[in-house]
C-alpha positions in Angstrom: -57.6 -79.6 -113.8 -56.2 -82.7 -112.0 -57.9 -84.2 -109.0 -56.4 -82.8 -105.8 -56.2 -85.4 -103.1 -54.2 -83.4 -100.5 -56.0 -81.1 -98.1 -56.7 -77.7 -99.4 -58.2 -76.5 -96.1 -56.2 -74.4 -93.7 -58.0 -76.3 -90.9 -59.0 -79.7 -92.2 -60.5 -80.7 -88.9 -62.9 -77.8 -89.1 -64.0 -79.0 -92.6 -64.6 -82.6 -91.3 -66.4 -81.2 -88.3 -68.7 -79.1 -90.5 -69.7 -82.2 -92.5 -70.3 -84.3 -89.4 -72.3 -81.5 -87.7 -74.5 -81.1 -90.8 -75.7 -84.7 -90.2 -76.6 -84.1 -86.6 -80.3 -84.7 -85.9 -81.0 -86.2 -89.3 -82.4 -89.7 -89.9 -80.3 -92.2 -91.9 -82.4 -91.4 -95.0 -82.1 -87.6 -94.5 -78.3 -88.1 -94.0 -78.0 -90.0 -97.2 -80.0 -87.4 -99.0 -77.7 -84.7 -97.6 -74.7 -86.5 -98.8 -76.1 -86.9 -102.3 -77.1 -83.3 -102.5 -73.7 -82.2 -101.2 -71.9 -84.4 -103.8 -74.0 -83.0 -106.6 -73.5 -79.4 -105.5 -69.8 -79.8 -105.2 -69.5 -81.8 -108.5 -71.3 -78.9 -110.2 -68.9 -76.4 -108.6 -66.0 -78.4 -110.0 -67.6 -78.6 -113.4 -65.1 -81.0 -114.9 -66.5 -84.5 -115.8 -63.0 -86.1 -115.9 -62.2 -84.9 -112.4 -65.6 -86.1 -111.2 -65.0 -89.5 -112.8 -61.5 -89.8 -111.2 -63.0 -88.7 -107.8 -65.8 -91.3 -108.1 -63.3 -94.1 -108.9 -61.0 -93.1 -106.0 -63.9 -92.9 -103.5 -65.2 -96.3 -104.7 -61.8 -97.9 -104.4 -61.4 -96.5 -100.9 -64.8 -97.9 -99.8 -64.1 -101.3 -101.3 -60.6 -101.4 -99.8 -61.9 -100.5 -96.4 -64.5 -103.2 -96.6 -62.0 -105.8 -97.7 -59.7 -104.9 -94.8 -62.6 -105.1 -92.4 -63.5 -108.6 -93.7 -59.8 -109.7 -93.3 -59.7 -108.5 -89.7 -62.9 -110.4 -88.9 -61.5 -113.6 -90.4 -58.4 -113.3 -88.3 -60.4 -113.1 -85.1 
């Protein structure tokens, strides 16, 4: 099963909102714990280690790219 990176939701904004709302009222630590639990639950649901590895690599790349862009913007100011 290849990693799907396009939206599979009929209403992607609703999916985003559900994740954001799940964090409402939680401390930073609780929020991080929720994210970790959600990732593990969804990874188990996928059940494919290669897809999981690909998703981890993509997510890490996005985080590092965003951080790099942020640093470049700060240097330009």
